[in-house]
Every structure is written in structure tokens, then in C-alpha cells.
N, C-alpha and C positions, 0 to 999 in steps of 0.2 A: 264053275260059277253059274248062278241061276241065269238061264237064258231069257227069262221073262222080264228082267230089269231093263227098262227103256228110259231114254232121256230126251228132253227137248231143250236145246240150248237157247238161252236168251240172246237177243241181237248183239248185246255188248260182249258176251262170252264168245259168240261166233266170230265177231270181228277180231277179238284178241287172239283167238286160236288161229285164224287165218293169217294174221300178221306174224305170229310165231313160226308157223310152218313155211311162210314165204321168205322171211329174212334169213332163216337158217343159222342164226347166231347162238341159239341155245344148245344145250347138250343133246346128243342123239336120242337118248332115252326120253327126254322131255318132248322132243319133236314127235317121236313115235306115239306118246300118250295123247298129244294134241291131235294127231291124225286119227287115232282111235275115236276120240270124242266127236270129231267132225263127221266121221263115217257112221257113227251110231246115232247121230242127231235125227230125230223123227220129225222135227219142225220143218225140214226141207222136203218132206214128202217121201223120202227114201226109207225103206224098211229092210235094212240088212240084218242078218243074223250075226251073232258073235263069231260063229265059225267062218262065215264068208269074210268078215273083217280080218280075222286072224290069218286066213289064207292070203288075203291081199297084201297084208303088211308083213307076212312071214314071221309071225310071232305065235304064241300059244293062245288057245281059247281062254284059259284061266287068266292070262294077263289082260285080255280084253275085258273080261267080266269084272276084274278087280278095279280097273280104271273107271269103268262105267258106274260101278257101285259106289266108289268113293265120290264121284261127281254128284250122284243122286243123293247121297247121305251127308256129305261134308263140304261140297262146293268145289269150285274150279281149282283153287290153289292146292288142296289136298290131293286132287286127282293128278295134277301135273308134277308135283315135286315130292322129293323124298321126305319121309317123316324123320324127325330127330330120334336117334336111338337112345333109349333109357334102360335102366335096370342093371344089367351085368356090367362089371368093370371092364375096361379095355384089356385086350390080350397082352399088349405091350405097355407096361408102366414106365415111369421115368428111368428106373434102374436098368430094366431090360433094354430099353431103347439106347441107353448109353453103352451097354454091352454090345448091342447090334452095331453101333457106330464104330466101336473099336474093332470088331470083327470084320466089318466091311472095308476098313482102312488097312487091314493086315494083308499079308501074302496069302493067296489062294492055296488050297490043299494041293498036294502032289498030283500031277497028272492033269491039272486044270490051269488054263491060261489066266482066267479071271473069275471073280465071284459072279454068280447069278442069283436071282431071287430064290430059286428052288434050293440052291446050295446053302444060302444063308439061313433059310427056314429050317432045313434039315440039321444044320450045324447048331442052331439054337436049341433044338430038341436034344441032340446028341450030347451037348455040354450040360444039359440039365437045367437050362434057364427057363424053359417052358415045357409043359407036357405035350402040347401041340400048338401049331400056329399055321395060318394060311398064308399063301403067297401075297394076296392083296394086302394083308395086314403088314407084312414086311415091306412091301412096296410103298405103302403110305408113310411108314416110319422113315424110310430112306428119303422119300420126297420131302418130308418135313425138315430133314436135316441137309437137304441139297447134296445128297451123295449119289453118285452113279458109278459104282465099282466096275461095271461092265464096259465103261468107256476108257480108252487109253489114248492120250495125245503124245505125239512124238515131239520132244523138246530138247533143245541144246542147252545144257546146264553148264555155265562157266563158273570157275572158282575165282574168289578175290585174288587179284594179282596186279602188281605194279606194271608188269610187262603188258598184260591185257589192257589195262587202262591207258597206258602210253600209246599203244597202237590204235586203240579206239579213238582217242582224242585227236591223234594225228590224221586219221581218215575223216573225222568230222570237221576238222579245220580245213581240209582240202575241199570238202563239199560247201563250205561257207564262203569260198573265194568267189569274187564276181567273175562274170564271163569275160574271157580274154582269148581271142582267136590265136594269139601267139603261143599261149600255153593252155591248150584245150585239156579239160579233165575227161579222161576216157576210162570207163570201167570194162574190164574184160573177164569173161568166164566161158565155160563150155558145159555141154550136156550131151548125153548119148541118147540115141533113138533106135529102138528095135524096129527092123523092117519086116513087116508082116504082109504077105500077099493073100488075096482072097480067091481061091480056086473056083468058087461057085458065085455066080452073079447074084446080087441082092435085089431087093424090091424097094423102089423109091417111096417117098412120102405120098400119101393119098388122103383125101378127106376122111377124117375119123380113123386113120390108120398111121401109126408111126413107121418110119423107115425100118427095114429089116435086112439083116445080113446074116449069113450062115456062120455058125459058131466055129466052123473049121477054118484054119488058116495055115499058110506055109511060112516057115521061118527063113528069112533071106539075109540073116546076119544083122549087124549093127553098123551105125554110122555115128560120127561125132560132129557136133555143131559148135563152132566158135561164134560167140556173139560179143561185139564191142559196141558200147553205147556212150554217146556224149550227152549227158542229161540236159545241160543247159541249152544245147543247140537243137535238141530233138532229132538227133541223127544216130542211126545205128547201122552196123555192118555185120552181116551174117555170112558165114562160110562153112561148107560141109567138107569134112575130111574122113578118111577111113578109120583113123584112130586119133588118140590124144597124147602121143608120145612127145618127148623133148623136141624132136625134129619138127613136128607139126606146130607146136607152140612157137618155136623160134621163127618159122616161116610166117606164121600169122602176125607175130610181133613186127617183123621186118616189113611186111605188107602195110601194116598200120602206119609205121613211122615213115616209110619212103614212098608210099602211094597215097593212102587216105589222108595223111596229115603231112605231106611233103613240104608244105609252106610254113608249118609251125616251127618255132624255135625249139620247143621241147614238148613232148607228150607227157602230161601228168597222168600216170597209169595207176589204177587201183585194181588189185587182184587179191585172191584169197591165198591160203598157204599151201596149195597143192605143190607137190615136189617138182613138177615141171615148170612152175612159175618162178624162174630165176634166170639170172644172167648166164648161169652155166649152160643153159640150153642153147644160147647163141654160139658159144665157143665149141659146143659139140656138133653144131650144124654147119657153121660158116668158117671161112678163113679168119684168122685173128683180126686182120684189118677191118673186115666187114663187121665182125662181132662187136669190136670196139666202136665203130662208127654208129651202129644202131644203139648200143648201150648208152653212148654219150647223149643221145637225144631222148632219153627216157628218164623221167623223174618218178621213181618207183615208190609206191605206198602199199604195204600189205595190211589186210585186215587181221585182227587177232585170231588165234586159234579158237574154234567153236564160236565164231561170229561172222560167218560168211554172209549173214543177213545185212551186214554193213556194205556189201558190194551191190551197188545199184544194178549191176548186170543181172543179179538174181531176180530182181523185179521184172526186168525185161524178158528174161527166160520164162518166167511164170506166165507173162502175157503171150509169148510165143507158143507155149504149151497149150494154154487154154484156147487161143484163137485159131491155131493152125495144126498142132501136132496130135491132139487127142482124137486119133482115128487111125485106121490102118493105112500105112504107106508102104508100098511093096518094093521099091527100088531106090537106090541112091539118086538116080537121075530125077525121079519123081520128087524125092525129098528136096533136092536142090531147087527144082522149079517152084515148089510150094513155098519154101522159106524165102526165096528171092522175091516172089510176088508179095508175101507178107511184109518183108523189109521195105520194098518200094512203096507200098501203101502207107505204112507207118511214117516213112520219111516224107512223103508228100503231105501228110497231115501235120508234120513237124510235132509229133506227139512227144512231149517233154515229160520228164520225171522231176517233180518238185519235191525236194528233200526238206522236210520240216524239222527233223530231229537234230538238235544242236548240242554243242558241248555242255551248255548250261542245263539243258534238259537231262543229259546223261548223268550229271553230277547230282541230280535230284532223284530221277526215276531208277537209276542203276547204282545208287550209292552203296548198295550191299556188295558190289564188285570192287569197290575202291579199298585199298589196304588202309589199315588204321595208321593215322599219322601221329608220330611221336615227336613232339617239339624238343629241340636240344636243351 
């Protein structure tokens, strides 16, 4: 571009460009064009060449010349913003866009986990829908249809079932009960934690520098974490074990009934459908008299299959993972110390879980899971 094209910004244009670059709310390319105009402004006494401006902003000299020329010939708006494209028809018309949507919603080709922009563009050409197409064109069409085939969410899909609905409404009715210390509602669940040690010492946080740890770690086995939470009382109990077998669950259940809630008449227990969560575990672990004594003081409520989200203990486990466990912990002793400190802190704060989802909501929002009712 001609290097002899020079501009002098008006005070109003200079103020508008300064505000544009300061606020940073515009697109990156627009901000870059504004910076080019400010640096090329001769009214401020500076006499920079297009080459020096391009080097300072890390762009091409041609780009600087184009922006300066557009300002000189067409004004500020033309220099800052894209011109509307006219003339050639769009690469992807309505029919081709519909074919792209169908393709993006289908299974990816063999050997690929998911569709990508490049794969979709190549497939449109291979199928003969277009002679050629760029990735940006495909991306704009997908964005217009709100499709992101490269993203996959893990989701638990339940089937309509009277059994599912019955268990779900049973648990929801338990959560709707008022607080009664004689019959505390307790939710129980467990999670595993891999124990990873760090052989090389890391570096702590410093001004302008994130904490750093070596990518190498040692495997020190796994540990199991039982978590019981009483949502209405803001009380939780966390215990670390070596595994999650029937014996471990039975011992944890006995501890809850005869130690944590020894003054309660019955513990209203909510668990998921894990095979160890049953009365059988008590009889495999204790004498029949002890097993029956513990079982009599438990009012058991199971969540439906594929609906462990109904167990409030899952919410508390997520808080434990986010606040405490997302880091390397090298030994079981250290794990016990850390989760105990987390438990005591949460209990001092009496952090409660307020459950808002009721049976009436389920009958509306999850009506697709309810079986069709046939009147006699």
C-alpha cells in the first residue's frame, strides 16, 4: 500500500478511537484497526511509517495501509468495520445447510470419535454437495444452527417406568418432611480417591506466576470415602476406608446408627442402588442379633436406577471434590486429615443443602418418565 498516505484525526474521531481501545469491548480486529489509526495520526506530532506501525502491532504493512487509506477516502466507520459482502451467492444455501445439519447430527466416520469442522467440510465435498468449501463457512453454518458436534456431555438417560417413578416420588416425599431429630433424614454415598505422591517438590504461587508442580507422580493405591449428610441439620460425617466392600458399608451403617445418631428413634436413610447398599451386608458382617438391631433402626429409601442425582450425598461429594480433593494427596493418613478438616469446617458453618425439587415439579418437568395411565 502507498506509504505516502497520511491522516490527521479530528478531535472527535481521536476520542472515539481512544475509548474503543481502552474499553476493550469491541472485536479484536476492530481494536487493532483503531490502534493503527491512532498510531498513524499526524495531528499528534508523531510521524510513524506504516512499517513501524505494522511491526509494533504485529500485523502486515498492507493491512496498515488499507486501514489508513479507507479512513482517508471513506471515513472512520469504513476503516473500522467490515464491509458487507455482495455479488457471489453464499457457498452454503438452504438445502446444503440442511444436509450439513443432518451430517453433523449423525455418527462420525469409522476411526473418529466425533465430527470436526475439517471432517464435515471434507465430507460435504466427498458426497458431492459442494465442489469446495472452507472451514469458516462450515463453522458459521453450524453456529447459525446452534450445533457443536465436537462436544459430548455425559448424561444418564432413564426410560419411562412405573418402578422408576415410584422410587423417585418416594425419595422426594422423604425430602419434603419437616426436620425431626427423632427421625433424621441421612443421605449416604461413597467415592474413591487415587493417592498420588509428588517425588519432586513444586514451586509455590508468586506474583505474576502460577503455582507449579512436576508432572511426574507416584501411584500409592486408592482409598474409599464414605460420606453421610443430614441436609436439614447441616451436618455431615466423612470416613476413609481401604475399600467399599459389604463389610465396610455395614460398619459405616452401624457407626451411623449406634454412634452418630444413637439418640434417634430411627435413621431415615437414602442411598443409591449399589449392590453393597442392602441389609444383606449387615448379616455378612455381624452376628444376627447385631445385624437385626441395626436394621430395625433404619428406614431405608433407595433412589431409582440411573437416578443417583436424587441422593443429596452426591451434592456433598461434589463439594468435597471441588473444595478439597482436586489435588495430589499421597497417603491415606494425609487424606484422612484433609477430609476431617473439611468436614469440621463445613459442620461449624452448618452448611445445609436446601432441596427445592418436589414431587409436583417432577410430574411436570419429568413427565416423559411417567408411564401412560390407562383408565379402567
